[in-house]
Structure formats: C-alpha cells, structure tokens
N, C-alpha and C positions, 0 to 999 in steps of 0.2 A: 552235952550233945555228943553223940557217937561219931566215930570216924566215917561211917557210911553216910550219916546225915550231913556231915560237913562236906564231903565230896559232892553230894547232890546239890548243896547250896552253891558251891563254886561252879558247878556245871550250869546252874540256872543263871548266875550273875558272875561271869568270869572276870569282869572289870571292877569287882567290888574292892574297895580300898581296905587294906589291912589296918586294923586298929591296934592299939597298944596291947590288947588281949591276944591277938593273933601273932604279933611279932615280939618275941622275947627280947629283941635288941633295943626296943624302945622302952624308956622308963615309964612306969605308970604315973609318975609325978610330972605334971606339965612344966615344960621349960627346963627340965633337969636332964643332963647328959651324963651317961655313965662314964666313969674314968676309963681311959684307954680307947674310947670310941670317938672317932672324928666324924662330925656330921657331914653329910654329902654337900658339895658345893653346887649351888643351883647354876644351871647353864642357861644362857639367853639364846633363844633361837633367832638367827639372823634371816630376815626375809628380804628378798630382792624386790625393790620397788618396780612396778610395771613401767615400761618405757612409755613416754608420752606419745600421743598419736602423731605429733609432728615428726618425732624421730622415726617412728615406724614408716610414716609416709616418705620421708627422705630415703630410708633404707630400701623402700620398695621402688625407688626410682621416680617418684612424683616431683616435678619441678614447681616451686612456689613462684607466684608473680612478684616481680620487683616493684617497689614503690617509686613512682615517678615524681620528681620535684620540678618538672617543667612548669606546671600550673602555678606553683608558688613563685617561681622566678619571674614568670610573665606578669603576675599580679603585682609583685614588688616593683618591677620595672615600670609598669603603668602608673602606679601610685607615686613613685619617685619622679617620673616625668611630669605628672600633673602638678605636683608641688613646685618643681623647677619652672614650669611654664608660668605659674602665677607670679613667682618672684621676678622672672624676666619681664612679664607684662608691666609690673609696677615700675621696674627700673626703666623700661622703654618709655613709659609715659613721662617719668621725671626727666629723662635725658631729652626727650622730644620737646617738652616745654622749655627747658633750659636752652636748648640749641636755637629755638626760634625767638626766644626773648633776649638773648645776649646782644644781637646787633642794635635793637632798640634801646636797651639799657645803656649801651656805650654812647649812643647819641643823645641820651636824656640830659637836659640842662638843669633839671631840678633834682632835689634830693628824693629819691624813690621812696624812702621810708617815712620821712617827716613832712613832705609837701602834700597840700590838698589840691594843687593845680592839676588840671587834666586837659592839656592842649595837644592834640595830635594832628591838627590840620596842616596840610602842605608839608613842607620840609622841617617844620618846627616841632620838636618833641620836648614837652615839659609836663611830666606827669608824676604823680605820687599816690601812695595808697593810704595815707593817714586817715582821711575821711572815710574811705571804704572800710578800713580795718575797724574804726570805732563803731560804725553803724552795724557791721557784721557781728562784732563782739557784743554790742549792747542788746541787739535783738535776741541773740543766742542765750546770753546770760539771763535776760528777763524770761525767756521761755523756760529755762531750767528752774528758775526760782518758783515759777508758777506750776510747773508740771511735776517735778519730782515729789514734793510732799503729797500731792493728790494721787500720784501713781503708787507710792508706797502705802498710802491709806487704802486704796482700792485693792492692792495685792494682799494686805493683811485681812481685809474684810472677806475676800474670796477664800482665803486659806484657813483662817482661824475662827471666823464667826459664822459665816454662811454655811448652810447644809450643802453636802456634795451634790445633791440633786438639783439645787438651785444655782450653785456656783458654776457648773458647766455651761448652761445657757448664757449666764451673765458674762462669763469670760469670753464666750464666742462673740457676744455683742461688742465688748471692748476691743477685741481683735479686729472687728470689722472696720474700725476707724482707720486702720492702716491701709485698707483697700480703697479709700476715697481718694480720687485724683487730686493733685495739688491745685489744679486750676479751679476745681470746685470749691476748695477751701479759700482760695483767693477771692473768687466772686462772692462767696457767702460772707467773708470778712469785710469786704468793701461795702456791700449793699445792706447787710443785715446786722452783723456784729458791730461794725463801726458806729452806725447811728445809735445802737443800743448802749454802747459804752461811752457815748459822748457826755451824758450827764455825770458819770463817774469821773471822766477826765476833767471836766470843768470844775468839779468839786476839788480834785487834787491840785489843780492849778490855783484855785482860790485860796486853799489852805496852806499849800506847800510851795507856792510859786516863787518864794524868795530863795529856794534852793535851786542851783543851776540844773540839777537833774530833772526838776519838775517845772522848769520855766515854760511860759507859753510859747507856742510855735505855730505850726500850721494847723489845719483842721484836724480834730482828734481822730476822725474816721480814716485819715490818710497818714497817720503818724506811726512812729516806731512802737508806740504803746499798743495799738491794734495789731500790728505785725507780730509783736512778741506774744500776744495772747493767741493768735492763730497758730504760731509755731508751737506753742505749748500744747495746744489740742492735737497737733499733728504728731508730736513725739510722745504723747501720752501712752498710746498702745505699746510702743517699743519698751519703755521703761516699766510699764505695768506687767507685760508678759514675762520679761526676764526676772523681775523681782518676785512675781508669783511663783515661778518655777523654783527659784532659790528658797523661798520661804517654805514651800511644800516639801522640800528635801531635808528639813530640820530633823535630826535624829529623834526618834520617839523617846529614847532614854533620857535625853535632855529635858523634854517636855514633862515626862512623868516624874523626873527628879524634882523639877520646880514645883509641881503640884504636891509632891510628897512632903516638901518643906513648908507647905502651907501658903504658897503663893497664889494670888488671884490670877485671873486670865491676863490682865494687863501686865502684872509683874512677871508672869511666865513669858510673855512676848518680849518684855524689856530685857530679861536676863537670859533667855534661851534663843528666841527666834531672831531678834534683831542682831545680836552679836554674830550668830552663825551666817546671816545673810548680808552682813555689812559689805563685804567685798563684791558680792553680786550686785547689790544696789548701786555701788559706786561705778562698776563697769557698765551697768545698764544706763546710768546717767550720762556717762561719757560717750556711749554709743548714740544716745539721743542728742547729745551736744554736737556730735559729728553730723547728724542729720539736719540739725538746725543751722549749722554753719553753711551747709551746701544747698539749702533750699533756694529755689530760683523763682518759679512762676508765681507762687502765692505772694511772696514778698514784692516782686516786681509789679503786681497788680495793685497792691495796697499802698505802698510807699509813694510819696510825692517827691519827685526829683527836684533838688534845690537848684536855683538859678546859678549860672556860672559867676564866680566872683563873690557870692554871698558869704556873709559871716558864718563862722563855725558855731554851732549850738550843740552842747552835749545833752540837751533835754530829750526825754523819751517822747515828748509831744512835738518834736521837730521831724522834718522829712529826712531823706537821705537815700543812699544807695549802698547795697552790699556788693561784695565781689561778684556773686552770681548774677544779681540783677543788673549790675553795670555791664557785664559782658553780654547778657541777653538783650538789653535795651539798645546796644550799639553794634549788634552783629552786622548791620548793613554797612558799617564803615570799614569792614575788612577788605578794602580794595587795594591796599598796598602792603608790602612786607613790613614797613616801619609802623604803620597803624596796627596791623595785626600783632606785631611783636609787643606793643604796649599792653594790649589786652591779654595777651598770653602771659606776660609777666605778672599781671594781677592774678590770672588763673594759677600760675605757679605758686604764688604765696598761699592761695586758698588750698591748693593740693598739699603743700607742706604742712599747713596748720591742721587740716583734716587727717592727714596721715599720722601726725604726732598724737592727736587726740585718740584715734583708734588704737594706736600702738600702746599708749598708756592704759587704755581700757583692757587690752589683752594682758598686759603685765600684771595689773591689779587683780584680774580674774584668776590668773594662774597662781599668783601668790596666795590668794584666799583658798584656792583648791588644795594647795600644798599644806597649808596650816590645818585645814579641816581633815 
C-alpha cells in the first residue's frame, strides 16, 4: 500500500487501532515483549457516583417529614392498661370474696373442709364443703371421661378423614352446641335424656351395684349420672374446637415423612398428629373442665337435693349439690351478712379451683407451643 493510500485510510477511519504491522514497537509474536521496552501501565478511570436524590433534596433546602412515635406509644399504653385492668379485676374478685367470707369462717363451728353440715339459720353457723366438693368433682370428672375421647375423635375425623368441603359445615354444626343456653340443656336432660338413660342406669346398678361408685341411690333421671352426661354434651364443642384447630396445624412435613416411611393413615395420626397436638388437647380438656366445674343452671335443674342429715353416698346414682347449684338454690337466704358469708366462702373455693384449672391449662398450652 502506498503512502498516499495509507493517509486516505487514516482520514476515513482516524480511530482505527494500530496493529502490530503498523507499530514497529510491538512484537509480531503474541505475548512477547522486546527487551528494554516497558509495557504501558493501564490506568483505571475513577468515576464519581451520582448523588442520591435524597442528598440533592437536602442540599436544595427541602425538609423531610419527621416520623412520629406518638401512635405507637398510645397503643402500647392502651394495651398495657388493658392487661393491667384484667389482672386487677381478678385480684379484686378474690379479695372481695375473701373479705366477705372471713367473718363467717371465723364464726363457723364445723370444719370447713371436711364437714358435710350446712346450718346457717339464726346465729348458728356450722357449714362445710366436703359434700359440695365431692359432687362438683364427680360430675366434672364424669363429664371429662365421656366428652374428651368423643371430642378428640370428632376433631380427627374433621381434619384427617373428612373432605374439606364437608368438614366446614359439620364443624359449624358442632360449634352450634356452644350456643344452646344452659337452661335448655337442663330441661332437656331432666325430661328427655334422664328417662332415656334410666334403663342403662338400672343395668349398671344391677351388674356393678356392689361397687360404692355404682350403688343405688335416687331416681336415675335426677342423679349425678345424668348431670355428668349433660355436662359432657355441654363441654363437647369447646374441646372439639380447640383440638380441631391444633390438629389442623400439624406440619405437613411430619405427615409426608410418615407416609414416606410406609405408614398407614392411622399410623401417621399416631406418630405425627397426636404427638404434635397433645398439649393442645390437654389444655382444651382443662378448659372444658373449668366450664364443667362452674356450670349452674343445668345441674341445679337435674340434681335432686339430699335431705338434711342424710348419709353420704359416693355413688353416681345419688343426688347432691355442687358449689354453683348450692349458691343458686339458696340465693333467697342472703338476708344477713353471716348467711351471705357462708355461701360466699363456698364461692371462694369454687373460684380458686376454677382459677387453678385454667392457669394449668395456660401453662400446658404455652409449654406445648414452646416445644413445637
């Protein structure tokens, strides 16, 4: 190529890179540097990053709005006040009951914990809670024995066997049992359920009457047996609802792992669902127990009040009075501070027992949540 043609090519493409043929300083061999020649050091161009828009706005004199914490502080104060009010209400109820019961307890001539006497007429005070405590505990325990297995079975059926389209309506029907008033349960238990269970009660008396717990007593339809069955039906929706929610939250990984190991559906329930929901079922049962201990109207309608001075019978086919039914039956006798204090003392025991049961349920539920 002549010199004139080379000049014309550079004029057409002035930015054309020089190759090894144009620059004699570059060796024709790739990667080879001639002796005495130092390759040029590459330089890095430093670019200044553009300023953020926030910085430019501040430099231009725009003031940003400050974040206010007044709403958080107000909400925190309201939440703390609500919790404190609940605690103070519980303490107030306990102190109120104790304050009104102390004068009568000081004048009581019988042992308050072991005596079955209940004489509060005139100036004589001789009362105890042994009979009330036994009937209350017997009806509540019987209700738990009947209700908890059925509730757990219903919860497992709704969550593990039944299709979701059918489990929703059936769960709604079970929850509706909690909306039935107590007086309806009491009247139904006395007029319908009692006569229906009488043959079963007679059969138990005939076969197991030699055991004090199944000894004959009053009419079966007015006994602790029927009261316990009615209480079981009343607490069934509570235990079922909580157990159903706990079983439905079983981690899917646990279920799939059980199936992957070749487990059947029952084995999956036994190894994955039941261990996960054990604490929830226990806490639900104890909440139902608290409801059974404090039930008033239904038990008062069903149970036959024993005659004063009658012998004590531990049978489930005997009559009796619970704490709640005793107070409700004799509300008309609250005509003097001494009589009122005797019944309030019984109410204080019921308050303590119910409070302890619900506190234990909360502890068990929290422990199960922490483990899971």
